[in-house]
N, C-alpha and C positions, 0 to 999 in steps of 0.2 A: 558421633554421639547418637545419631538416629538416621532415618531414611531421608530426611529433608535437609539436614545441616550436618556438616562434618567439622570436627575439631581435631587439629593436629598441633602439638607443641614441640618446638625444636629450638634448642639453645635460648630458652627464655622467651621466645616469641610464639604466641598462639595465632594460628591461622584458622579463621572461621569461614567456612565456605557454604554458601547457599547452594543446595545440590539438586534443584529442580530445573536444570539447564534446558531440558526439552520443553518446559513451560515458561521459559524466560524468568524462572525463579518467582513465578506468581505465588503469593503468600496465601496459604491456607491455615486452618487452625492448628494442624499438626506442626507446621513450621513455626508458628508463633510460640507454641509450647516448647519446642526444642531450642529455640533461641533463648527463651527465658531460662531453661535448664542450664544452658551453656554459660549464660551470664552469672548465674549462681555458682556454678562450678569454678569459673575463673576467679570469682571474688574470694574463694576459699584458698586458692593456690598462692603460696608465697614465692614460688620459683618463676612465675610469669612476669616479664618486665614490659611487655607491649603486646598488642593484639592488632591483627589485620582482618578486616571483614571484606569479602569479595564474593562474586557469584560465578558459578559454572556457566558454560554455554555462551550464547550471544549477548546476554544482558546481565547487568548487575541485579536488578530486580524491577520487573515491569508493573508492580503494584499488586493489589489484592486480587486473588483468584475468586471472584464473586460466585462463580458456578460451584466450585468446590466448597466454599464456605456455606452457601445456602443449602447444599445437599446434606450437610450435617445440621439438621433442624434444631436438635437440642443444643448443640454448641453455639449455633447462630443466635438462638434465643438468649442463652446466657450472655453472649456478647452484647446484645441489645440492652438487656437488663442491667448490665454493668455500667451503662451510661448514667444510671440513677444513683450509683454508689458514690460516697463522698471521698473516695481515694482513687489513686490511679489504677487502671485496669490492665489486663494482659496486653491489649492492643497498644497502650501507651508505653508499657515497659519495653516493647519492641525497639524503641529508640532511646528512651530516657535511661533504660537500664545500663547502657554503655557509659553514661556519665558517672555512675556510681562505682566503676571499677578503678582501682588505685594505680593505674598506669595508662600511658597513651594508647588510644584506639584510633586506627587509621582506616578509612574506607577507600578501597581501590575500586573505582567506578568505571565501567565500560558499558557500551550499548545503552539500552533504555533504563532510566532511573525515574520511574513514575510513581506518584501516589505514595504507597507504603515504602517504595524504594527510596525516594528522596527523603522521607522522614527517617528511615534507617540511617542514611548517610549523614543527616544532620545530627544524629546521636553520637557520631564519631567526633574525636577532637580535631582531626584533620581529614580533608577529602582530596584525594588525588584522582583527577579525571583523565580518561583517554580523550584524544582530540575529537573522536566521533561520538562521545557520550552525549546523551540527550536527557534533559531533566524537565520534570513538570509536576506541579501540584495539580493533579488531574481530577480531583474529587468533584470539582464543580460540574464536570461533564456528566457525572452520575447523580447530580442533584444533591451533593453532600459537601461537607467541609472537611479539611484535614483534621483527623482526630486521633492520630497515633503518635502524639508528642511533638509533631513537627512545628506547630505554631509556637509552642513554648520555647523551642530551641532556635527558631529562625530569628527571634527577637535580638539575638546576639550578633546577627550578621547583616540584616537589612534594615533600612529605614522603613517606616510603616507604609509609606505610599508605594514603594517598590513591592513590598510583600503583598499589599492589597491587590495590586495589578496582577501579580502572578497567581494569587489564589482565586481571584474572581474570574480571570480569563481562562485559567487552566492551560495557557499556551505552553508550548514546548520551546525550551531554550537550549542552545548548544554549549559546548564546554567553554568557548572563548567568552561568551556573554556571562556564563556562570562565574568565571574568573573575574571579570570586570565588576560584577555585582557584589562579589564577596562570598558567594555560595561555594566556590571551589577554593581550596588552598593553593593548588597548582595544577597544571596540565602536563602530562608526561606521555610519551609514546607507549611506554610499558608501565601502566600505573601500579601493577602488582610488584614489579621489581623496584620501582621507586618507593613504594610503601615499605618494602623490606629494608631499603637503605635508611629511610626515615626512622623506622623502628629501631634499627641499630644505633643511630645517632641519638635518639631521644632517650634510650635506655642505658646510656653509658655512665651516667652519674649515679648518685646515691638514690636507691629506689624509694627511700623515705621522703627525700626532698622532692622527687618527681611527683609522688602521690600527693604530698601536701601542697605543692605548687598548683597542680590541677584542681584540687578541691578549693584552694584559696581563691583562684580566679573565678571559679563558678559561684562561690559564695559572695564575692565582693563586687562582681561586675555590675549588678543592677541594684545593689544596696545603697543606702545613704553613706555619706562620708564616715559617720561614726560607726556604722555597721561594717564597712570595709576595713577601717582601722582596727576594729575589734577582731575581725577575722584574721588580719595579719598577726596580731599578738597571739591569738589562740593557736594558729598553725605553727608559729615560730616556737612556742612552748613545747609543741609535740616533737620538735627536732633537736633543739639546742642541747648539747651535752650528751646526746644519745650515741649509741655505738657507730651508726653509719655516718653521723655528723663528724665524729672524731676520726673515722677512717677517711672521710673526704678531706679533712684538714691535713692528715698525714700524707695523703696522695698529692696534695698541692704543694706541700712543703718539702717532700722528699726530693733529693738531688741525685739522680742517677741510680737510685735504688728501685728494685722491683716494687711497684705499688701494691699495697695490700688490697685484697678483694673485699668488696662489700658483702655483708651478711644478708640473708633473705629479708625482705621487706617487713617492717614492723608497724608502719602507719597504715591505717585503713580509713574508710569513709567516715 
């Protein structure tokens, strides 16, 4: 889709590749804009059933490329000024934008996953790490805090004391510790191949039920009991009796017959 990020779609699975491998996929403003454009493009596609995010070269993403960002003075100034806006900015969409897509998003992580990289991975629904992967909220080393959506997202995964320790220390953790803490979904020798297997498994059912299930969990996870129950009712109304729900019923009840194919997704964010 651009020089910084590639998008390929095959058999309903989108593969999003950070393509600055020679720079450990350091994030500059152009990469931020290309990722956002891909998120918007994927949201419009009815044929995509899952997405995989990974990086070229030796690292998934080693964080913000400060030298490149600061070289674009006008863009850097706009980024700073966006901190005063009352809505999410381009930097936050880098991670949070994946949560708005109506299908599972899987991050295949290898090498360094620092700063902007760990926040991107947190935006995915699942994270598969290579055994040698290294993760860090590294902003404290630069006198900053994580501000690319990572803090909003890590609340789902860590108790606050663990999150505070990682954010305030900026220390680097390995894949095994990330798995123990809950930052990783699993560890695999070949995270990209495993991500493709998961994409196939997670996209086998009704695309509407998968989309609604993802959004329901995100809406209900931190809400009150009444809010969670209301979200259940609202999402079920969006499915029951619709064409893909009827097809799912037929597929489960059919005996020895060729199962009917689901139609393209109807449920959106």
